[in-house]
N, CA, C and O atoms as a DFTB+ gen file, in Angstrom:
232 C
 N C O
     1  1       0.831      -1.184       0.000
     2  2       0.000       0.000       0.000
     3  2       0.875       1.248       0.000
     4  3       1.776       1.384       0.827
     5  1       0.607       2.145      -0.922
     6  2       1.337       3.402      -0.965
     7  2       0.769       4.359       0.067
     8  3      -0.432       4.361       0.338
     9  1       1.638       5.164       0.633
    10  2       1.184       6.149       1.616
    11  2       0.428       7.277       0.929
    12  3       0.811       7.730      -0.149
    13  1      -0.635       7.718       1.557
    14  2      -1.432       8.827       1.038
    15  2      -0.904      10.176       1.510
    16  3      -1.142      11.200       0.870
    17  1      -0.185      10.175       2.635
    18  2       0.359      11.407       3.199
    19  2       1.810      11.208       3.563
    20  3       2.295      10.081       3.666
    21  1       2.501      12.325       3.757
    22  2       3.880      12.272       4.258
    23  2       4.044      13.307       5.363
    24  3       3.295      14.280       5.447
    25  1       5.028      13.073       6.195
    26  2       5.313      13.987       7.294
    27  2       6.189      15.137       6.796
    28  3       6.672      15.114       5.664
    29  1       6.385      16.124       7.639
    30  2       7.258      17.244       7.278
    31  2       8.695      16.749       7.114
    32  3       9.422      17.236       6.249
    33  1       9.109      15.784       7.939
    34  2      10.455      15.205       7.795
    35  2      10.612      14.537       6.430
    36  3      11.637      14.696       5.766
    37  1       9.591      13.791       6.018
    38  2       9.635      13.128       4.716
    39  2       9.626      14.151       3.587
    40  3      10.278      13.950       2.563
    41  1       8.898      15.236       3.765
    42  2       8.888      16.317       2.772
    43  2      10.290      16.901       2.605
    44  3      10.759      17.107       1.485
    45  1      10.944      17.163       3.720
    46  2      12.303      17.705       3.674
    47  2      13.237      16.756       2.930
    48  3      14.041      17.193       2.106
    49  1      13.133      15.451       3.222
    50  2      13.959      14.465       2.525
    51  2      13.634      14.421       1.042
    52  3      14.529      14.359       0.200
    53  1      12.346      14.453       0.732
    54  2      11.892      14.375      -0.666
    55  2      12.430      15.547      -1.490
    56  3      12.855      15.363      -2.631
    57  1      12.413      16.743      -0.916
    58  2      12.850      17.941      -1.637
    59  2      14.337      18.235      -1.470
    60  3      14.895      19.064      -2.189
    61  1      14.974      17.558      -0.525
    62  2      16.404      17.815      -0.287
    63  2      16.630      19.167       0.370
    64  3      17.604      19.859       0.073
    65  1      15.715      19.540       1.274
    66  2      15.840      20.815       1.975
    67  2      15.943      20.556       3.476
    68  3      15.675      19.451       3.946
    69  1      16.330      21.575       4.212
    70  2      16.450      21.432       5.659
    71  2      15.065      21.344       6.305
    72  3      14.066      21.755       5.714
    73  1      15.019      20.813       7.503
    74  2      13.756      20.700       8.228
    75  2      13.139      22.070       8.522
    76  3      11.929      22.227       8.359
    77  1      13.933      23.079       8.954
    78  2      13.333      24.409       9.145
    79  2      12.724      24.986       7.865
    80  3      11.685      25.643       7.921
    81  1      13.355      24.750       6.720
    82  2      12.795      25.228       5.456
    83  2      11.503      24.485       5.118
    84  3      10.573      25.079       4.574
    85  1      11.439      23.200       5.435
    86  2      10.224      22.424       5.189
    87  2       9.079      22.945       6.057
    88  3       7.946      23.049       5.587
    89  1       9.366      23.275       7.325
    90  2       8.327      23.834       8.188
    91  2       7.879      25.205       7.683
    92  3       6.696      25.534       7.770
    93  1       8.795      25.998       7.163
    94  2       8.419      27.294       6.595
    95  2       7.525      27.086       5.369
    96  3       6.577      27.841       5.156
    97  1       7.823      26.073       4.574
    98  2       7.040      25.788       3.378
    99  2       5.607      25.385       3.732
   100  3       4.662      25.844       3.091
   101  1       5.440      24.536       4.740
   102  2       4.088      24.091       5.085
   103  2       3.259      25.204       5.711
   104  3       2.042      25.071       5.839
   105  1       3.903      26.299       6.102
   106  2       3.174      27.452       6.630
   107  2       2.706      28.394       5.525
   108  3       1.930      29.315       5.781
   109  1       3.179      28.166       4.290
   110  2       2.746      28.991       3.163
   111  2       1.248      28.810       2.935
   112  3       0.713      27.713       3.097
   113  1       0.589      29.881       2.565
   114  2      -0.872      29.892       2.436
   115  2      -1.390      28.860       1.430
   116  3      -2.406      28.213       1.681
   117  1      -0.709      28.701       0.305
   118  2      -1.217      27.819      -0.748
   119  2      -0.638      26.404      -0.710
   120  3      -0.907      25.611      -1.612
   121  1       0.148      26.073       0.313
   122  2       0.743      24.737       0.386
   123  2      -0.262      23.761       0.991
   124  3      -0.862      24.061       2.024
   125  1      -0.457      22.595       0.365
   126  2      -1.475      21.650       0.844
   127  2      -1.045      20.893       2.104
   128  3      -0.068      20.145       2.081
   129  1      -1.764      21.088       3.180
   130  2      -1.489      20.363       4.420
   131  2      -2.803      19.919       5.068
   132  3      -3.863      20.500       4.836
   133  1      -2.698      18.889       5.874
   134  2      -3.794      18.428       6.716
   135  2      -3.258      18.463       8.137
   136  3      -2.225      17.866       8.439
   137  1      -3.967      19.165       9.000
   138  2      -3.552      19.250      10.405
   139  2      -4.478      18.382      11.240
   140  3      -5.699      18.530      11.204
   141  1      -3.871      17.476      11.990
   142  2      -4.606      16.621      12.907
   143  2      -3.994      16.853      14.281
   144  3      -2.934      16.317      14.605
   145  1      -4.672      17.652      15.070
   146  2      -4.085      18.076      16.345
   147  2      -2.862      18.921      16.047
   148  3      -2.948      19.920      15.333
   149  1      -1.727      18.522      16.592
   150  2      -0.474      19.235      16.324
   151  2       0.306      18.623      15.164
   152  3       1.339      19.151      14.753
   153  1      -0.192      17.515      14.647
   154  2       0.495      16.812      13.560
   155  2       0.202      17.482      12.231
   156  3      -0.938      17.852      11.950
   157  1       1.235      17.636      11.413
   158  2       1.100      18.217      10.077
   159  2       1.393      17.114       9.066
   160  3       2.471      16.520       9.077
   161  1       0.430      16.846       8.196
   162  2       0.594      15.846       7.154
   163  2       0.383      16.496       5.797
   164  3      -0.432      17.407       5.645
   165  1       1.129      16.013       4.820
   166  2       1.035      16.548       3.466
   167  2       0.459      15.452       2.565
   168  3       1.078      14.398       2.415
   169  1      -0.708      15.680       1.963
   170  2      -1.265      14.698       1.023
   171  2      -0.345      14.580      -0.202
   172  3      -0.029      15.582      -0.844
   173  1       0.073      13.372      -0.514
   174  2       1.060      13.157      -1.574
   175  2       0.554      13.659      -2.917
   176  3       1.281      14.360      -3.621
   177  1      -0.673      13.320      -3.289
   178  2      -1.198      13.742      -4.600
   179  2      -1.306      15.264      -4.703
   180  3      -0.968      15.842      -5.736
   181  1      -1.776      15.911      -3.636
   182  2      -1.890      17.371      -3.636
   183  2      -0.504      18.016      -3.699
   184  3      -0.327      19.046      -4.350
   185  1       0.473      17.414      -3.028
   186  2       1.846      17.928      -3.082
   187  2       2.402      17.849      -4.503
   188  3       3.026      18.796      -4.982
   189  1       2.176      16.726      -5.171
   190  2       2.667      16.574      -6.543
   191  2       2.037      17.622      -7.465
   192  3       2.708      18.189      -8.327
   193  1       0.746      17.867      -7.271
   194  2       0.058      18.884      -8.068
   195  2       0.621      20.274      -7.771
   196  3       0.861      21.057      -8.690
   197  1       0.832      20.581      -6.487
   198  2       1.404      21.865      -6.078
   199  2       2.791      22.042      -6.700
   200  3       3.123      23.119      -7.195
   201  1       3.587      20.989      -6.670
   202  2       4.950      21.046      -7.208
   203  2       4.935      21.295      -8.712
   204  3       5.738      22.075      -9.223
   205  1       4.032      20.640      -9.414
   206  2       3.907      20.838     -10.861
   207  2       3.526      22.277     -11.180
   208  3       4.117      22.903     -12.060
   209  1       2.543      22.794     -10.467
   210  2       2.090      24.163     -10.706
   211  2       3.206      25.170     -10.421
   212  3       3.421      26.099     -11.199
   213  1       3.909      24.986      -9.315
   214  2       4.939      25.949      -8.942
   215  2       6.225      25.808      -9.742
   216  3       6.993      26.764      -9.846
   217  1       6.472      24.638     -10.306
   218  2       7.666      24.489     -11.134
   219  2       7.456      25.130     -12.502
   220  3       8.431      25.455     -13.178
   221  1       6.214      25.317     -12.924
   222  2       5.913      25.945     -14.210
   223  2       5.898      27.461     -14.129
   224  3       5.956      28.132     -15.160
   225  1       5.822      28.015     -12.927
   226  2       5.753      29.466     -12.767
   227  2       7.104      30.137     -12.950
   228  3       7.164      31.333     -13.231
   229  1       8.162      29.406     -12.799
   230  2       9.485      30.045     -12.859
   231  2      10.094      30.011     -14.222
   232  3      11.202      30.510     -14.416
C-alpha cells in the first residue's frame, strides 16, 4: 500500500531541503497540508500537483 500522506520530515527528505525550510514551506498559504491536532501531514497527490504548478511558474 502506498502512503497517502507524508510527514514534514519526509517532505524535507523528498525535496532535499532542511527541516526548518520544510516547516516554513508548510506554513505557506497555498501549500497543501492536513492538520490533525499538532500533527502536520502533506497529502502526496496534492503535493505533486502543487509542485507541478509551482515548477511551471518560474
